[in-house]
N, C-alpha and C positions, 0 to 999 in steps of 0.2 A: 515588639509583632505579636500581635496576637492571634489564635488559632484562627479564628474565621478570616483574619487576614492573609495566613499562608494560603487556605483551603482555594481561596480564590487564583492562589498565581498559578497552578496548573490542572489538567486536567488527569495527567498519569504522571507519576515521578517513581523513579526504579532508582535504585540506590543500591550499590556493590554487587549485584546479582549474579549466582553462579546457578546455572541449570546443567543438568544432562539427563541421558535415557539410560546410562549404563556406570559404571566407574570412572568413566572420561568425560569431563563437561564438554557440551557443546557452546556455551556462553560463559564467561569467566568476567567477576568483577564488574558488571556493565552495568553505567550509570548514565541514565538517561531519562530527561525531564520534558514531556510535552504541552506548551503552554497552549491555552484558548485558541482559536485560530489558525493555529499553523499548518505549514504544508512542510512535508520533511519527506525524502527519500533517503532507502537504506540502500547504502551498494556494497556490495562485496560477493567471491565468490561463490560458487556452490560449496555448499559445509560449511559455512559461515557461520549459521547460526540464526541466518535471517526469519525463517517461517518458525524457530522457536522463540525467537522473541516477539511474533506477533501472536504466540500463545500466549507470553507471559500476560501479555498488552490484554489481552481476553479473557484474563483470568480460565483460561481450559490446562493452565501450565501450573503451577508453582515450584519459585524458585528453592533449591535447598541450601542457600543460604543469603543474605539480603533483604531485602524489602521491596515492597510495590504497593505505592499508595494510590489510590483514585479517588477524585472528588466524588462527592457522596450524592445517589444519586445518576451518577453517571450513564448515559446512552451511548452504548457502541457498535458497530456494525462492523463484520467482516467480510471479504469479499475473496472466495479463495482461486488458486491458481485454475485455468480451465482446463489443464489437461489432467485436473484430479476428479473430474466431473464426470460421471457415467452418463453420458448423453444420451443414450437408450431408455433410458429410467423414463418408463411412460405418463408423460406428465406434459402439460401445454406452457406457452409463457406465463399464462396469466395464474395458472397453479402455482407453478415455482415460484412467483412472486409472492404472492398468498403463504408460502411457507413460511415467510418472515414471522407471521403471527404469533405474538405469546400472551400467556395467561387464560389461552382460551378453551375453555372446556368444549363445546360445539365441535361436529367436524366439519358442517360443513359451512358457509361463508354468509355475512349479511350483505345487506343488500349498499351499506356505507363502506364495507370493507372491498364490495367488488368496485365502485366507484372510486376509491382510494388508490386501488391499484391498476385503474384507466387512466387515471390522474397522473400518476408518477412514471407510467409507462409514458402517457404523452410527452410529460416532459424531456424523455430521454429519445424522444423523437421516434420510437416504436411500438404506440398502441395500435398500429395496423396488424400486428403480430402477435397478437396477445391468445388467439386462436392455435396458433404455428405449434408444430412438435419442436422442443429442444432442440432436437438433432441438425433440425433445418434451417435454423440460423448461421449465418457467417461468423467468423470467430470476434468481430468488434460488436455486431449484435448480441451475441450471447454474453458479451462483456455489461452489455449495458442492463440487459438482463439482472446480470447479478447486483450490480449497480443497484435498480430497479426497487429488488429485494431488500437491499441493505434502506435504501433510504425509505423504504415503509415502516421503519422499526424510529426513525426520525433521530436518526445518531445525532452528536455531539462530536463524535470521534469517529472518524470511517478509515478503516484497517483493510489495506489489500496487498496481496502478495501476487508479484508480477503482473501488474493489470495488461500489461500491454504485449505479453506474448503471446505468437500466435496471429497477431491481427497484421493486416498491412500496412503500410507509410501514411495514407488516408486515415484511417481508423485508429490509428495512432496519435495524428494531431487532433483529431475531433475529440480522443478519451482526455487529451491534457486540455484544450479548451473549457470542455464539460468539468471537469475536474477543478480547474481555476472558477468557474463559476459557482461552481457551490462551496469551495473555501471561499468565495468575495459574501457566500448567504450567510458565513458564521460555521459552516461545518468545517473541524480540526480536519486535514488528513493525512495519513504515513502509509506511503508504500515501498513496498521491497523494489528493486528493479537491477538488471545488471546492465540494462542499454544506457552505457556513460554518454552519449553522445545525443540519442534519440529523446532520451526522459533527463537523465539526472541533472545535464546541465542548464535545462530550460525551469526546473524548481527552486525556490528562495533559499531555501537549507537543505543540506546534507549531512547524513551522517555515514563513513566510513568504517564497515564492521567485519572483523575476522576473530570469532571467540572474543573478543573486547571491543569495546569503543575506541578506534584510532583515532577520529578524528570528528569534528563538528564545525559546522559553519557553512558560508556560502558556495557555489560551484567556484566560485574565484579561489576558494582556501582550502577545498576537499580536492577538486578537481586538478592536480598536481601533480608532478613526476615523483617527489619523495612519499605522498602520501598514498598514493594508488601502486606503488611500488612495496610497500609494505602492507598493504591490503592485499594485494593480488597475490605477490609472491613473484613478481616478475619486472622488469624494467619495463616500462610505457614513455613515451614520448610526449610531450601536450603540448601543441600551439594554441594562438588564438585566432580566429575565424569572427569579422562582424562583432566583436566585444564581446565572444565566448569560446570558451576553452576547448581544445576538439582533442580528442586523446585517440594517439597512432598505434596501432599494435607495431613490432617491431620491422614485419616487410612493410607495411604502410610509409614508416618512418624511413626505410631504405631506400624504397622509391621517390620519397620526396626530398630526399638529401639529391640524389642522383640526376633529378630533374630540375635541382635549384641551381 
């Protein structure tokens, strides 16, 4: 197999990567391949290294050991956690989206750029909010704004950190539907989530992460009692409902057995 054939088999490949902020590694011996068109959810507890994994994938962090190989010219966009954003920053929705521009020397936007912003906002159903201050948006609208900002970069790979945190059930459903559409249009997506039932169970491929990759596969293969116990460090019970795995914590499980 020649080098050209290898480069088209993946967008990003991590091999044996170890990364940490001090002497104690946050990620250890992580290997993961993201192929074109992937739609992957990364699940794991707080402190398991999910955000650090995203930093490695964006290139804002470098592993102490191991390698990361990206397809040449790969366009990557990142959507942060909503709770990390300063919502009092004096900027409108359209202005926030315009911040995605790269390689620009002029401080003002062109007519073409403004038209592109409104096109992307319209694609996400929030064009009417373009002139509104970002703090005036609902959680679901805020998330769509950041997706719009990411899409302005025309990414081949979209990385999202806990995209459904702070949004209601309807917004979460709409978000998954939107991401499914984007993926069908050819955008590879990798997102982190702690929502095993509401998000992870609906994704085609999952990665269980706790400092290292513990399992990779379909929801049926990853959302199992043994895998989740290794990942989260506590026993869980997994049932099947309408053909999908459903995770119960110990209190839910006890109530289920009592009523059975």
